[in-house]
PANUPA-408959 format. One record per residue (C-alpha): x, y, z; residue number from 1. Coordinates in steps of 0.25 Angstrom, whole numbers, plus 2048, in hexadecimal, padded with zeros to 3 digits. Example, Ala and Ser with C-alpha at 12.3 -4.5 7.8 and 13.67 -1.06 7.14 Angstrom:
+------+-------+-----+-----+
! east ! north !  up ! num !
+------+-------+-----+-----+
!  831 !   7EE ! 81F !   1 !
!  837 !   7FC ! 81D !   2 !
+------+-------+-----+-----+
// end
This chain:
+------+-------+-----+-----+
! east ! north !  up ! num !
+------+-------+-----+-----+
!  7E7 !   7B5 ! 7B2 !   1 !
!  7D9 !   7B9 ! 7B0 !   2 !
!  7CC !   7B9 ! 7B8 !   3 !
!  7C8 !   7AC ! 7B1 !   4 !
!  7D2 !   7A4 ! 7B8 !   5 !
!  7CD !   79C ! 7C4 !   6 !
!  7D3 !   79C ! 7D2 !   7 !
!  7D9 !   78E ! 7CF !   8 !
!  7DF !   793 ! 7C2 !   9 !
!  7E5 !   79F ! 7C9 !  10 !
!  7EA !   795 ! 7D4 !  11 !
!  7F1 !   78D ! 7C9 !  12 !
!  7F7 !   799 ! 7C2 !  13 !
!  7FC !   7A0 ! 7CE !  14 !
!  800 !   795 ! 7D8 !  15 !
!  80E !   794 ! 7D2 !  16 !
!  811 !   7A2 ! 7D6 !  17 !
!  80A !   7A1 ! 7E4 !  18 !
!  812 !   794 ! 7E7 !  19 !
!  81F !   79A ! 7E3 !  20 !
!  81D !   7A5 ! 7EE !  21 !
!  81A !   79A ! 7F8 !  22 !
!  826 !   792 ! 7F5 !  23 !
!  82F !   79E ! 7F6 !  24 !
!  829 !   7A2 ! 803 !  25 !
!  827 !   794 ! 80A !  26 !
!  82F !   78A ! 801 !  27 !
!  83B !   78A ! 80B !  28 !
!  831 !   785 ! 816 !  29 !
!  82F !   778 ! 80D !  30 !
!  824 !   774 ! 803 !  31 !
!  81A !   77E ! 801 !  32 !
!  80F !   774 ! 7FC !  33 !
!  807 !   775 ! 808 !  34 !
!  807 !   784 ! 808 !  35 !
!  803 !   784 ! 7F9 !  36 !
!  7F7 !   77B ! 7FC !  37 !
!  7F3 !   784 ! 808 !  38 !
!  7F4 !   790 ! 7FF !  39 !
!  7EC !   78A ! 7F3 !  40 !
!  7E1 !   785 ! 7FC !  41 !
!  7E0 !   793 ! 802 !  42 !
!  7DF !   79A ! 7F5 !  43 !
!  7D4 !   790 ! 7F0 !  44 !
!  7CC !   792 ! 7FD !  45 !
!  7CD !   7A1 ! 7FD !  46 !
!  7C9 !   7A2 ! 7EE !  47 !
!  7BD !   799 ! 7F0 !  48 !
!  7B8 !   7A3 ! 7FB !  49 !
!  7BA !   7AF ! 7F1 !  50 !
!  7AD !   7B7 ! 7EE !  51 !
!  7A8 !   7B7 ! 7E0 !  52 !
!  7A9 !   7C6 ! 7DF !  53 !
!  7B8 !   7C5 ! 7E2 !  54 !
!  7BA !   7BA ! 7D9 !  55 !
!  7B4 !   7C3 ! 7CE !  56 !
!  7BE !   7CE ! 7D2 !  57 !
!  7C9 !   7C4 ! 7D1 !  58 !
!  7C5 !   7C0 ! 7C3 !  59 !
!  7C4 !   7CF ! 7BF !  60 !
!  7D2 !   7D2 ! 7C5 !  61 !
!  7D8 !   7C7 ! 7BE !  62 !
!  7D3 !   7CC ! 7B1 !  63 !
!  7D8 !   7DA ! 7B4 !  64 !
!  7E5 !   7D7 ! 7BC !  65 !
!  7EA !   7E5 ! 7BC !  66 !
!  7DD !   7EB ! 7C1 !  67 !
!  7E4 !   7F2 ! 7CC !  68 !
!  7EE !   7F9 ! 7C2 !  69 !
!  7E4 !   803 ! 7BC !  70 !
!  7E4 !   812 ! 7BB !  71 !
!  7D7 !   813 ! 7C4 !  72 !
!  7DD !   80A ! 7CF !  73 !
!  7DE !   814 ! 7DB !  74 !
!  7DD !   810 ! 7E9 !  75 !
!  7DA !   815 ! 7F7 !  76 !
!  7DF !   811 ! 805 !  77 !
!  7D9 !   813 ! 812 !  78 !
!  7D6 !   80D ! 820 !  79 !
!  7C8 !   809 ! 822 !  80 !
!  7C5 !   810 ! 82F !  81 !
!  7CC !   81D ! 82A !  82 !
!  7C4 !   81D ! 81D !  83 !
!  7B6 !   818 ! 822 !  84 !
!  7B6 !   812 ! 830 !  85 !
!  7B3 !   804 ! 82C !  86 !
!  7B3 !   7FB ! 820 !  87 !
!  7A4 !   7FC ! 81E !  88 !
!  7A6 !   80B ! 81F !  89 !
!  7B0 !   80B ! 814 !  90 !
!  7A7 !   803 ! 80B !  91 !
!  79E !   80F ! 80C !  92 !
!  7A9 !   819 ! 808 !  93 !
!  7AD !   811 ! 7FB !  94 !
!  7A7 !   81D ! 7F3 !  95 !
!  7B3 !   826 ! 7F7 !  96 !
!  7BC !   81C ! 7F1 !  97 !
!  7B4 !   81B ! 7E5 !  98 !
!  7B5 !   82A ! 7E3 !  99 !
!  7C4 !   82A ! 7E4 ! 100 !
!  7C4 !   81F ! 7D9 ! 101 !
!  7CA !   814 ! 7E3 ! 102 !
!  7CC !   806 ! 7DD ! 103 !
!  7D4 !   801 ! 7E9 ! 104 !
!  7D2 !   802 ! 7F8 ! 105 !
!  7DC !   7FF ! 802 ! 106 !
!  7D6 !   7FE ! 810 ! 107 !
!  7E1 !   7FE ! 81A ! 108 !
!  7E2 !   7F6 ! 827 ! 109 !
!  7D5 !   7F0 ! 825 ! 110 !
!  7D7 !   7E2 ! 82B ! 111 !
!  7D5 !   7DF ! 83A ! 112 !
!  7E1 !   7E5 ! 842 ! 113 !
!  7E6 !   7E3 ! 850 ! 114 !
!  7E0 !   7EB ! 85C ! 115 !
!  7E8 !   7F7 ! 85F ! 116 !
!  7F4 !   7FC ! 857 ! 117 !
!  7F3 !   7F4 ! 84A ! 118 !
!  7FD !   7FC ! 841 ! 119 !
!  7F1 !   803 ! 83A ! 120 !
!  7E9 !   7F6 ! 839 ! 121 !
!  7F5 !   7EF ! 832 ! 122 !
!  7F7 !   7E5 ! 83E ! 123 !
!  7EC !   7DB ! 839 ! 124 !
!  7E6 !   7D2 ! 843 ! 125 !
!  7DC !   7CB ! 839 ! 126 !
!  7DE !   7CB ! 82A ! 127 !
!  7D0 !   7C6 ! 828 ! 128 !
!  7C8 !   7D1 ! 830 ! 129 !
!  7C6 !   7E0 ! 82E ! 130 !
!  7CA !   7E9 ! 83A ! 131 !
!  7BD !   7E8 ! 842 ! 132 !
!  7BB !   7F7 ! 844 ! 133 !
!  7BB !   7F8 ! 835 ! 134 !
!  7B1 !   7ED ! 832 ! 135 !
!  7B1 !   7DE ! 82E ! 136 !
!  7B6 !   7D5 ! 823 ! 137 !
!  7A7 !   7D5 ! 81D ! 138 !
!  7A8 !   7E4 ! 81D ! 139 !
!  7B5 !   7E3 ! 815 ! 140 !
!  7AF !   7D9 ! 80B ! 141 !
!  7A3 !   7E3 ! 809 ! 142 !
!  7AD !   7EE ! 807 ! 143 !
!  7B4 !   7E6 ! 7FC ! 144 !
!  7A7 !   7E4 ! 7F5 ! 145 !
!  7A4 !   7F3 ! 7F5 ! 146 !
!  7B2 !   7F6 ! 7F0 ! 147 !
!  7B2 !   7EC ! 7E5 ! 148 !
!  7A5 !   7F3 ! 7E0 ! 149 !
!  7AC !   800 ! 7E0 ! 150 !
!  7B8 !   7F9 ! 7D8 ! 151 !
!  7C1 !   7FC ! 7E5 ! 152 !
!  7CB !   7F1 ! 7E9 ! 153 !
!  7CD !   7EF ! 7F8 ! 154 !
!  7DB !   7ED ! 7FE ! 155 !
!  7DE !   7E9 ! 80C ! 156 !
!  7EB !   7E8 ! 814 ! 157 !
!  7F1 !   7DA ! 815 ! 158 !
!  7FC !   7DA ! 820 ! 159 !
!  805 !   7CF ! 81B ! 160 !
!  811 !   7D2 ! 825 ! 161 !
!  80A !   7D1 ! 832 ! 162 !
!  7FE !   7CF ! 83A ! 163 !
!  7F9 !   7D6 ! 847 ! 164 !
!  7FE !   7CF ! 854 ! 165 !
!  7EF !   7CC ! 857 ! 166 !
!  7EC !   7C5 ! 84A ! 167 !
!  7E7 !   7B7 ! 84B ! 168 !
!  7F4 !   7B1 ! 847 ! 169 !
!  7FC !   7BA ! 851 ! 170 !
!  7F3 !   7B6 ! 85C ! 171 !
!  7F4 !   7A7 ! 859 ! 172 !
!  803 !   7A9 ! 858 ! 173 !
!  804 !   7B0 ! 866 ! 174 !
!  7FB !   7A5 ! 86B ! 175 !
!  806 !   79A ! 867 ! 176 !
!  800 !   795 ! 85A ! 177 !
!  80D !   791 ! 852 ! 178 !
!  805 !   791 ! 845 ! 179 !
!  803 !   7A0 ! 846 ! 180 !
!  80F !   7A3 ! 84E ! 181 !
!  816 !   7A0 ! 841 ! 182 !
!  80E !   7AB ! 83A ! 183 !
!  817 !   7B5 ! 841 ! 184 !
!  826 !   7B7 ! 843 ! 185 !
!  82C !   7B5 ! 851 ! 186 !
!  83B !   7B7 ! 854 ! 187 !
!  842 !   7B7 ! 861 ! 188 !
!  848 !   7C4 ! 866 ! 189 !
!  856 !   7C1 ! 861 ! 190 !
!  851 !   7BE ! 853 ! 191 !
!  848 !   7CA ! 853 ! 192 !
!  853 !   7D3 ! 857 ! 193 !
!  85C !   7CE ! 84C ! 194 !
!  851 !   7CF ! 841 ! 195 !
!  84E !   7DD ! 846 ! 196 !
!  85B !   7E2 ! 841 ! 197 !
!  858 !   7E0 ! 832 ! 198 !
!  84A !   7E5 ! 833 ! 199 !
!  845 !   7F4 ! 830 ! 200 !
!  83A !   7F9 ! 839 ! 201 !
!  82C !   7FD ! 833 ! 202 !
!  828 !   806 ! 83F ! 203 !
!  834 !   80A ! 846 ! 204 !
!  82E !   814 ! 84F ! 205 !
!  821 !   80D ! 853 ! 206 !
!  825 !   7FE ! 852 ! 207 !
!  834 !   7FC ! 852 ! 208 !
!  839 !   7EE ! 84F ! 209 !
!  834 !   7E2 ! 847 ! 210 !
!  831 !   7D8 ! 852 ! 211 !
!  828 !   7D8 ! 85E ! 212 !
!  82A !   7CF ! 86B ! 213 !
!  81D !   7C7 ! 86C ! 214 !
!  81F !   7BD ! 878 ! 215 !
!  813 !   7B5 ! 874 ! 216 !
!  81A !   7B2 ! 867 ! 217 !
!  827 !   7AE ! 86E ! 218 !
!  82F !   7B9 ! 867 ! 219 !
!  830 !   7C5 ! 85F ! 220 !
!  825 !   7C6 ! 854 ! 221 !
!  829 !   7CD ! 847 ! 222 !
!  822 !   7DA ! 846 ! 223 !
!  827 !   7E3 ! 83B ! 224 !
!  81C !   7EE ! 83D ! 225 !
!  816 !   7EF ! 84A ! 226 !
!  817 !   7E5 ! 856 ! 227 !
!  809 !   7E1 ! 854 ! 228 !
!  80B !   7DD ! 846 ! 229 !
!  811 !   7CF ! 845 ! 230 !
!  818 !   7CC ! 838 ! 231 !
!  813 !   7BF ! 831 ! 232 !
!  81D !   7B4 ! 82E ! 233 !
!  81C !   7B2 ! 81F ! 234 !
!  825 !   7A7 ! 820 ! 235 !
!  81A !   79F ! 825 ! 236 !
!  811 !   79A ! 819 ! 237 !
!  805 !   79A ! 822 ! 238 !
!  806 !   7A9 ! 823 ! 239 !
!  805 !   7AA ! 814 ! 240 !
!  7F9 !   7A1 ! 814 ! 241 !
!  7F2 !   7A9 ! 81F ! 242 !
!  7F4 !   7B6 ! 818 ! 243 !
!  7F0 !   7B1 ! 80A ! 244 !
!  7E3 !   7AC ! 811 ! 245 !
!  7E1 !   7BA ! 816 ! 246 !
!  7E3 !   7C0 ! 809 ! 247 !
!  7D9 !   7B7 ! 802 ! 248 !
!  7CE !   7B8 ! 80C ! 249 !
!  7CF !   7C8 ! 80B ! 250 !
!  7CF !   7C7 ! 7FC ! 251 !
!  7C3 !   7BF ! 7FD ! 252 !
!  7BC !   7CA ! 805 ! 253 !
!  7BF !   7D4 ! 7FA ! 254 !
!  7CC !   7DA ! 7FD ! 255 !
!  7D3 !   7DC ! 7EF ! 256 !
!  7E1 !   7E1 ! 7F4 ! 257 !
!  7EA !   7DF ! 7FF ! 258 !
!  7F4 !   7E9 ! 804 ! 259 !
!  800 !   7E0 ! 808 ! 260 !
!  804 !   7E7 ! 815 ! 261 !
!  813 !   7E7 ! 819 ! 262 !
!  816 !   7DE ! 80D ! 263 !
!  825 !   7E0 ! 80D ! 264 !
!  827 !   7DA ! 81B ! 265 !
!  821 !   7CC ! 819 ! 266 !
!  82E !   7C3 ! 819 ! 267 !
!  838 !   7C3 ! 824 ! 268 !
!  846 !   7BF ! 820 ! 269 !
!  852 !   7BF ! 82A ! 270 !
!  85D !   7C9 ! 826 ! 271 !
!  853 !   7D2 ! 81E ! 272 !
!  84A !   7DE ! 821 ! 273 !
!  83E !   7D5 ! 81E ! 274 !
!  839 !   7DE ! 813 ! 275 !
!  836 !   7DB ! 805 ! 276 !
!  83B !   7CD ! 805 ! 277 !
!  839 !   7C4 ! 7F9 ! 278 !
!  830 !   7BB ! 802 ! 279 !
!  827 !   7C6 ! 804 ! 280 !
!  824 !   7C7 ! 7F5 ! 281 !
!  822 !   7B8 ! 7F5 ! 282 !
!  817 !   7B9 ! 800 ! 283 !
!  810 !   7C4 ! 7F8 ! 284 !
!  811 !   7BD ! 7EB ! 285 !
!  80B !   7B1 ! 7F1 ! 286 !
!  7FF !   7B9 ! 7F6 ! 287 !
!  7FD !   7BF ! 7E9 ! 288 !
!  7FD !   7B2 ! 7E2 ! 289 !
!  7F3 !   7AC ! 7EB ! 290 !
!  7EA !   7B8 ! 7EA ! 291 !
!  7EB !   7B7 ! 7DB ! 292 !
!  7E6 !   7A9 ! 7DC ! 293 !
!  7DA !   7AB ! 7E5 ! 294 !
!  7D7 !   7BA ! 7E5 ! 295 !
!  7DD !   7C0 ! 7D9 ! 296 !
!  7D5 !   7CD ! 7DA ! 297 !
!  7DE !   7D0 ! 7E6 ! 298 !
!  7EA !   7DA ! 7E6 ! 299 !
!  7F6 !   7DA ! 7EF ! 300 !
!  7FC !   7E7 ! 7F2 ! 301 !
!  80A !   7E8 ! 7F9 ! 302 !
!  80C !   7F2 ! 804 ! 303 !
!  81B !   7F2 ! 801 ! 304 !
!  820 !   7FF ! 807 ! 305 !
!  82E !   7FC ! 803 ! 306 !
!  839 !   803 ! 7FA ! 307 !
!  835 !   804 ! 7EC ! 308 !
!  840 !   7F9 ! 7E8 ! 309 !
!  839 !   7EF ! 7F0 ! 310 !
!  82B !   7F1 ! 7EA ! 311 !
!  82B !   7EB ! 7DD ! 312 !
!  82C !   7DC ! 7E2 ! 313 !
!  81E !   7DE ! 7E9 ! 314 !
!  818 !   7DE ! 7DB ! 315 !
!  81E !   7D1 ! 7D8 ! 316 !
!  82A !   7CB ! 7D1 ! 317 !
!  82F !   7C1 ! 7C7 ! 318 !
!  839 !   7B8 ! 7CE ! 319 !
!  83B !   7AE ! 7C3 ! 320 !
!  82E !   7A7 ! 7C2 ! 321 !
!  825 !   7B3 ! 7BC ! 322 !
!  820 !   7BF ! 7C2 ! 323 !
!  81A !   7BD ! 7D0 ! 324 !
!  810 !   7C8 ! 7D3 ! 325 !
!  80F !   7CD ! 7E2 ! 326 !
!  807 !   7DA ! 7E5 ! 327 !
!  7FE !   7E0 ! 7DB ! 328 !
!  800 !   7EE ! 7E2 ! 329 !
!  80C !   7F4 ! 7EA ! 330 !
!  80C !   801 ! 7F1 ! 331 !
!  815 !   80B ! 7EA ! 332 !
!  819 !   811 ! 7F7 ! 333 !
!  826 !   817 ! 7F2 ! 334 !
!  81D !   820 ! 7E8 ! 335 !
!  815 !   825 ! 7F4 ! 336 !
!  821 !   829 ! 7FC ! 337 !
!  828 !   82F ! 7F0 ! 338 !
!  81C !   838 ! 7ED ! 339 !
!  81E !   83E ! 7FB ! 340 !
!  82D !   83F ! 7FA ! 341 !
!  82A !   846 ! 7EC ! 342 !
!  821 !   850 ! 7F3 ! 343 !
!  82A !   853 ! 7FE ! 344 !
!  836 !   855 ! 7F5 ! 345 !
!  82F !   85B ! 7EA ! 346 !
!  836 !   851 ! 7E1 ! 347 !
!  831 !   846 ! 7D8 ! 348 !
!  83E !   83E ! 7D9 ! 349 !
!  839 !   833 ! 7E2 ! 350 !
!  82B !   832 ! 7DC ! 351 !
!  832 !   830 ! 7CF ! 352 !
!  83B !   826 ! 7D4 ! 353 !
!  82F !   81E ! 7DA ! 354 !
!  827 !   81F ! 7CD ! 355 !
!  832 !   81A ! 7C5 ! 356 !
!  834 !   80E ! 7CE ! 357 !
!  825 !   80B ! 7CE ! 358 !
!  824 !   806 ! 7C0 ! 359 !
!  826 !   7F8 ! 7BB ! 360 !
!  81A !   7F1 ! 7C2 ! 361 !
!  817 !   7E3 ! 7BE ! 362 !
!  80A !   7E0 ! 7B7 ! 363 !
!  7FE !   7E0 ! 7C1 ! 364 !
!  804 !   7E8 ! 7CB ! 365 !
!  802 !   7F7 ! 7D0 ! 366 !
!  807 !   801 ! 7DA ! 367 !
!  7FF !   805 ! 7E6 ! 368 !
!  802 !   814 ! 7E6 ! 369 !
!  7FE !   81F ! 7F0 ! 370 !
!  801 !   82C ! 7F5 ! 371 !
!  7FF !   829 ! 804 ! 372 !
!  7FA !   81D ! 80C ! 373 !
!  7F7 !   819 ! 81A ! 374 !
!  806 !   817 ! 81D ! 375 !
!  811 !   821 ! 81F ! 376 !
!  81A !   826 ! 814 ! 377 !
!  826 !   81C ! 816 ! 378 !
!  832 !   824 ! 810 ! 379 !
!  83C !   819 ! 811 ! 380 !
!  835 !   811 ! 805 ! 381 !
!  83B !   81B ! 7FB ! 382 !
!  849 !   81B ! 801 ! 383 !
!  84E !   812 ! 7F6 ! 384 !
!  848 !   81A ! 7EB ! 385 !
!  84C !   827 ! 7F0 ! 386 !
!  85B !   822 ! 7F2 ! 387 !
!  85C !   822 ! 7E3 ! 388 !
!  859 !   831 ! 7E3 ! 389 !
!  85F !   836 ! 7EF ! 390 !
!  86B !   830 ! 7F7 ! 391 !
!  865 !   834 ! 804 ! 392 !
!  856 !   82F ! 803 ! 393 !
!  853 !   82F ! 812 ! 394 !
!  856 !   83E ! 814 ! 395 !
!  84E !   841 ! 807 ! 396 !
!  842 !   839 ! 80C ! 397 !
!  843 !   83E ! 81A ! 398 !
!  842 !   84C ! 814 ! 399 !
!  835 !   848 ! 80C ! 400 !
!  82F !   842 ! 819 ! 401 !
!  832 !   84F ! 821 ! 402 !
!  82C !   858 ! 816 ! 403 !
!  81F !   850 ! 816 ! 404 !
!  81F !   851 ! 825 ! 405 !
!  81F !   860 ! 824 ! 406 !
!  82E !   863 ! 827 ! 407 !
!  833 !   871 ! 824 ! 408 !
!  825 !   876 ! 822 ! 409 !
!  821 !   86C ! 817 ! 410 !
!  813 !   869 ! 813 ! 411 !
!  812 !   85A ! 817 ! 412 !
!  80C !   856 ! 824 ! 413 !
!  811 !   848 ! 825 ! 414 !
!  817 !   842 ! 832 ! 415 !
!  823 !   838 ! 834 ! 416 !
!  81F !   829 ! 836 ! 417 !
!  827 !   820 ! 83F ! 418 !
!  831 !   82B ! 841 ! 419 !
!  833 !   838 ! 847 ! 420 !
!  837 !   83E ! 83A ! 421 !
!  846 !   83C ! 83C ! 422 !
!  846 !   82E ! 835 ! 423 !
!  841 !   82B ! 828 ! 424 !
!  835 !   822 ! 828 ! 425 !
!  827 !   827 ! 824 ! 426 !
!  81D !   832 ! 824 ! 427 !
!  80E !   833 ! 827 ! 428 !
!  803 !   83C ! 822 ! 429 !
!  7F7 !   83D ! 819 ! 430 !
!  7F9 !   840 ! 80B ! 431 !
!  7F3 !   84E ! 80C ! 432 !
!  7FB !   851 ! 819 ! 433 !
!  808 !   84D ! 813 ! 434 !
!  805 !   854 ! 806 ! 435 !
!  803 !   862 ! 80D ! 436 !
!  7F4 !   863 ! 80E ! 437 !
!  7F4 !   863 ! 81D ! 438 !
!  7FE !   86E ! 81E ! 439 !
!  7F8 !   876 ! 813 ! 440 !
!  7F5 !   885 ! 817 ! 441 !
!  7EF !   88A ! 80B ! 442 !
!  7E9 !   887 ! 7FD ! 443 !
!  7F7 !   887 ! 7F6 ! 444 !
!  7FC !   87D ! 800 ! 445 !
!  7F0 !   874 ! 800 ! 446 !
!  7F1 !   874 ! 7F0 ! 447 !
!  7FF !   870 ! 7F1 ! 448 !
!  7FB !   864 ! 7FB ! 449 !
!  7F0 !   860 ! 7F1 ! 450 !
!  7FA !   85F ! 7E6 ! 451 !
!  804 !   857 ! 7EE ! 452 !
!  7F9 !   84D ! 7F1 ! 453 !
!  7F4 !   84C ! 7E3 ! 454 !
!  803 !   84A ! 7DF ! 455 !
!  805 !   83E ! 7E8 ! 456 !
!  7F8 !   838 ! 7E4 ! 457 !
!  7FC !   83A ! 7D5 ! 458 !
!  809 !   833 ! 7D8 ! 459 !
!  801 !   827 ! 7DD ! 460 !
!  7F7 !   827 ! 7D2 ! 461 !
!  7FF !   82B ! 7C6 ! 462 !
!  809 !   820 ! 7CA ! 463 !
!  7FF !   815 ! 7C5 ! 464 !
!  7FD !   80D ! 7D2 ! 465 !
!  7F1 !   80A ! 7D9 ! 466 !
!  7F1 !   818 ! 7E0 ! 467 !
!  7EB !   818 ! 7EE ! 468 !
!  7E6 !   823 ! 7F6 ! 469 !
!  7E6 !   822 ! 805 ! 470 !
!  7D9 !   826 ! 80C ! 471 !
!  7D8 !   835 ! 80F ! 472 !
!  7E3 !   839 ! 805 ! 473 !
!  7D8 !   83C ! 7FB ! 474 !
!  7D2 !   846 ! 805 ! 475 !
!  7DF !   84C ! 809 ! 476 !
!  7DD !   848 ! 818 ! 477 !
!  7E8 !   84D ! 821 ! 478 !
!  7F0 !   846 ! 82C ! 479 !
!  7E8 !   841 ! 837 ! 480 !
!  7F0 !   845 ! 844 ! 481 !
!  7E5 !   83F ! 84D ! 482 !
!  7EB !   831 ! 84D ! 483 !
!  7F5 !   836 ! 857 ! 484 !
!  7EA !   837 ! 861 ! 485 !
!  7E6 !   828 ! 85F ! 486 !
!  7EE !   81F ! 868 ! 487 !
!  7ED !   813 ! 85E ! 488 !
!  7F2 !   81C ! 853 ! 489 !
!  7FB !   826 ! 859 ! 490 !
!  808 !   81E ! 857 ! 491 !
!  805 !   81B ! 848 ! 492 !
!  808 !   828 ! 840 ! 493 !
!  802 !   823 ! 833 ! 494 !
!  7F4 !   826 ! 839 ! 495 !
!  7F8 !   834 ! 835 ! 496 !
!  7F4 !   832 ! 827 ! 497 !
!  7E8 !   828 ! 82A ! 498 !
!  7DD !   832 ! 82D ! 499 !
!  7CE !   82E ! 82D ! 500 !
!  7C7 !   831 ! 820 ! 501 !
!  7C0 !   83F ! 820 ! 502 !
!  7B4 !   83D ! 818 ! 503 !
!  7B0 !   84B ! 81A ! 504 !
!  7BD !   84F ! 813 ! 505 !
!  7B8 !   849 ! 806 ! 506 !
!  7B2 !   857 ! 802 ! 507 !
!  7BE !   85F ! 806 ! 508 !
!  7C7 !   867 ! 7FE ! 509 !
!  7D3 !   85D ! 800 ! 510 !
!  7CB !   851 ! 7FC ! 511 !
!  7C5 !   857 ! 7F0 ! 512 !
!  7D3 !   85C ! 7EB ! 513 !
!  7DA !   84F ! 7EE ! 514 !
!  7D0 !   845 ! 7EA ! 515 !
!  7CE !   84D ! 7DD ! 516 !
!  7DD !   84C ! 7DA ! 517 !
!  7DC !   83D ! 7DD ! 518 !
!  7D1 !   83C ! 7D3 ! 519 !
!  7D8 !   844 ! 7C8 ! 520 !
!  7E4 !   83B ! 7CA ! 521 !
!  7DC !   82E ! 7C9 ! 522 !
!  7D5 !   833 ! 7BD ! 523 !
!  7E2 !   837 ! 7B6 ! 524 !
!  7E8 !   829 ! 7B9 ! 525 !
!  7DC !   822 ! 7B4 ! 526 !
!  7DC !   82B ! 7A7 ! 527 !
!  7EB !   828 ! 7A5 ! 528 !
!  7E9 !   819 ! 7A6 ! 529 !
!  7F4 !   818 ! 7B0 ! 530 !
!  7F7 !   80C ! 7BA ! 531 !
!  802 !   804 ! 7BF ! 532 !
!  811 !   808 ! 7C0 ! 533 !
!  815 !   817 ! 7BD ! 534 !
!  81F !   81C ! 7B4 ! 535 !
!  828 !   828 ! 7B7 ! 536 !
!  829 !   834 ! 7AD ! 537 !
!  836 !   83C ! 7AF ! 538 !
!  833 !   84B ! 7B0 ! 539 !
!  840 !   852 ! 7B2 ! 540 !
!  83A !   85A ! 7BE ! 541 !
!  83E !   856 ! 7CC ! 542 !
!  830 !   858 ! 7D2 ! 543 !
!  828 !   852 ! 7C7 ! 544 !
!  824 !   844 ! 7C6 ! 545 !
!  81F !   83E ! 7B9 ! 546 !
!  817 !   831 ! 7B8 ! 547 !
!  812 !   82A ! 7AC ! 548 !
!  804 !   826 ! 7B0 ! 549 !
!  7FD !   81E ! 7A5 ! 550 !
!  7FC !   827 ! 799 ! 551 !
!  7FF !   833 ! 7A0 ! 552 !
!  80A !   83B ! 7A7 ! 553 !
!  809 !   840 ! 7B5 ! 554 !
!  812 !   84A ! 7BB ! 555 !
!  813 !   84D ! 7CA ! 556 !
!  81A !   859 ! 7D0 ! 557 !
!  820 !   856 ! 7DE ! 558 !
!  824 !   865 ! 7DF ! 559 !
!  81D !   871 ! 7E3 ! 560 !
!  822 !   879 ! 7D6 ! 561 !
!  81B !   876 ! 7C8 ! 562 !
!  823 !   86E ! 7BE ! 563 !
!  821 !   870 ! 7AF ! 564 !
!  81F !   864 ! 7A6 ! 565 !
!  826 !   861 ! 799 ! 566 !
!  818 !   860 ! 791 ! 567 !
!  80A !   864 ! 794 ! 568 !
!  7FD !   85B ! 794 ! 569 !
!  7F0 !   859 ! 799 ! 570 !
!  7EF !   856 ! 7A8 ! 571 !
!  7E5 !   84C ! 7AC ! 572 !
!  7E3 !   852 ! 7BA ! 573 !
!  7DF !   860 ! 7B6 ! 574 !
!  7DC !   85F ! 7A7 ! 575 !
!  7E6 !   86A ! 7A4 ! 576 !
!  7F2 !   86A ! 79B ! 577 !
!  7FE !   86A ! 7A4 ! 578 !
!  80D !   86D ! 7A2 ! 579 !
!  810 !   86F ! 7B1 ! 580 !
!  80F !   867 ! 7BE ! 581 !
!  80B !   870 ! 7C9 ! 582 !
!  812 !   86F ! 7D7 ! 583 !
!  80E !   862 ! 7DE ! 584 !
!  806 !   860 ! 7D1 ! 585 !
!  802 !   854 ! 7C9 ! 586 !
!  800 !   855 ! 7BA ! 587 !
!  7FA !   848 ! 7B3 ! 588 !
!  7FC !   84A ! 7A4 ! 589 !
!  7F3 !   843 ! 79A ! 590 !
!  7FA !   83C ! 78F ! 591 !
!  7FB !   843 ! 782 ! 592 !
!  7F1 !   83E ! 777 ! 593 !
+------+-------+-----+-----+
// end
């Protein structure tokens, strides 16, 4: 498929794939002809409104379908208010992103959220409006133009699983509108209790249970996350049409990528845990096909924070009628978790297992890799991978978590999330605090912390994915304990690692060191020609991870003691000839010519 194809030609070519998903999802309800007619009309209408600049971007991306699988595709993630106050303020700070070589910007929780507690902005009350304190939809459109000029693609969150309880649809449902009442899932008390037995809990400490009694709805509303986040009823085809319309309208405003929030939970099936079900994939494949028709410059990214074995289907699958693409990008969350386990254990065993499992990407797909993000480190996501190494993975992960939380005099300054620390769940903390910069008492301990930070950044970058830095990690910002004094945030421990950007710290020693290391790693990856799925190199040393990165070999030492290499070569990071990887060190060996 090339940029010379018209929208009508794309519609003819892709329609069979899109209709197949709709038939799978809604065929049991009867003839899907009317649904297809509505979908086709929506695609034509929104494409007709698409600005010429974005149509030109569509054509360029169709001629270069792997544009996001490039050595220089590195990203950045931030909350607008934490970074620059407003959308307009952020537009004035794009130069910082350019200085880091950013090609992809993920703005978290940008859309209008409910008043009061909003799960950090992820309880959306209006998909087509920017959070008012951050700006307007016109400010967003101006920002996307500024970013396009800087060759930076904007990603925003699209919450597929739920809306806020004050969304227009929810308000109409509570007012008795039967059309919108069917946008949500309402059960009587007995059925809610029966379903609860099969469902795990996302926030057991702060939001136990999966259902909330709402008298105005005449029963218990399905609320997987918080009581104010009402799960959408994807069995209703009108939900599909409504969300597709939202995505197309935002894409026409210049949004180039959507992070599909809470993607694993979409389809509800009695007797199951309602996670990663086949219908979830059909929903996302349908959205992908529709965007490929009407706005093909747009990427879909799966926030599938699930065990590694469940991740590959989010890229797509061949179910007998040819490969059906799903998401362009999928978070390699297991790699992030494995990196922290490796640091805590001084062992490369789990990182090596995840790197080995991260190969075999389909064409036109890439990992989204990262060392830290806005969420906690969810230890349970690697239980399955670790079980192949250790028969008692829970105990091993708990030990890693406690180490990074400073147990027994350790250097980490993390904090347990949704737990008192006795139960394995998650850990919070900025990258610098978790890696020991906060606890460092002298130059030697600070140097060790800087090396650990560079090591985890190298793991994300050398693994070939679209490696993304969370705001402030490039400066070495420490934990923000002030959230505990804010009544609206005190209950949410993840604000510990969501500090405000400290622009004065740009000239500080930590920022110079960490940003310099990031720049060197980026330059090395570009020089190596690496992108896409990683490949493992066996090293024979328990603490040493080897990764083939393009033409080069990268060695990461998760231990405090140096490890000798079997051969010497030029290190792209230092320019010196290296035959040893220092403690917590990274050596990026240039190919032999």
